Structure formats: structure tokens, C-alpha cells
C-alpha angles and dihedrals in degrees: 000000000000093000095043090051097048101039096071089047091053092047091047091049092049092048092048093047093049091046091053091047092050092050089049092050097049093042110098113213125209107245097188142332129241110225110234127174115254091012111107111228092001129255111315117231110204130213093251090056093051092048089049089055089052091051090049091051092049093048092048092050092047090048091053093047095045096046097048118112097004111189137201089238102048124221126215094279094049092044090054090049093048090048091055093047091046091051092052091047092050090046091055093045093048094050101035104024128221090345091059095100090060092061098036096097093055097041092044092049093049091047092053094044096049091043092054092040093054096050099038089091087077087069095054097265126118111250110245089221088072085070110085090209091062095050090044091053091050091050092047092052090049095050091048088053091048094050090043089053089052092052092045093051101042103023131238095298093040089053090064094037092058089067087071092053124152092002134353091245088068093059096098092050092047091051091050089054089070088069099030096056098057090041090053093048092046099047094039093057096039093044095049094048092050092043091054089052092050092050091050091051091051091049091051090056095045099041108010099171115049108002099064092059093051096043091043088068088061104037098035099039115014097035091044092057091039092058090049089052093048092050092051092041093055091045091052091050091052090049090050090054089049097052101036117112114255 
């Protein structure tokens, strides 16, 4: 009787605690406001924006450090850098084709940003990708690039003609894809990041000593980079569909 009476209370407490933690994690707080004339209260600057600035600063500093004193005969640091850049270049070429180099700067930048954003929680900061506005902005930028690639490849008239590909009856579905693709990219990234957090919280309650450290290596590091890869991979596939010859 004692166990049967306390177990539901424990489960209810755990569920309530996790629910509160999830709401706290996905809630984006205003860090400060920029005073602007004629704007009451000023322009709010959210936590995800500030963390993004930190990531940008880190990436810029690392870029300066890694690209200093480049030599014809590379050392270990330069070889590692060239290997990473070569991997990104080959990734773009394999998924997009001969036009891959054109889209490498964007895809590489997004890959690096999402990768850093997903693992920055290990340093006590809230990942920006837990903010739905951030993932929506990333998806919106990608879809603008995709549609822009279509117009660049096929021209203004060809851009509208491709909605009737392969047959005119598919036009409504092809038009809907303009909204479905960014929604899919946005919710996939946001959902997986939040889901990884929920799983880690459950693990902490079930096995609070050893298991969190082990699983953290997967959910905080591997899964973080995996979600960055998936986002960029899907974007590259959509670009490939946009620029392929009909």
C-alpha cells in the first residue's frame, strides 16, 4: 500500500519537473533592450540572439587563428583545416553537382553555426536552436536560397514553369512545397534538439550518477553535429532538385 501510494506521486513529480524544465528551456528570455526613438520599451534582444553573437565571435576568432601563417607545406593545424574544408567542398559537389562550389560558403557556414549552437549547452549556455524563431529563420534563409537557385538556373519564366513539372496536375503540390520544405526543416531541427533534451532529463531521473555522462556524449555532441549535418544535407538535396536539368 505504501509503495502503490507513493509511486504515482513520484512519477507525477518527475513529469511535472520535466515539464517545467522543458518550458524553461524553450522559453526565450529578453536579455536587454536597445533604446530606439518612437519604439516603446526599445527593441528587445533575446537570449538566443546574444548566444548567436557569442558563437559568431568564437568562429571569427578561430578562423583568424587557424588561417594565420598558412604555408605551402602544411603543418598539422593547416592539414586539419584543409581536410575540413575539403570535406565540405566534396559534400557540396556530391550532393549538388558541378554547381556545388557556388553554395559551399552558405552550407558550410550553416553547418558550423548549427553544430556550435547544438553543443554550446555543454558550456552553460542555452542552445539557440531551442528557440523556434532561430530554426524558422534558418529554414527561411534556406528556402530563399533554394528558390533563388531555381530562378537563376531556369530563368524567371522557367521558375514558374517548373511548378508544372512533371505534369500540370502536380502544380498545386509543387506550390505547397514552398511552404512545406521550410516548415519541415524548421520543425525537424527544433524537434530533435528539444527531444534530445527531454531524453537526457529522463535519464538523469532514472540513473542520475553514471548514465548522464555517457549519454551526454551522444545527445550533446554526436546528435548535435548529426542534426547540423541533416539540416545541411536536406538543404543541399533541395538545391540539387532546383538546379538539375529537366
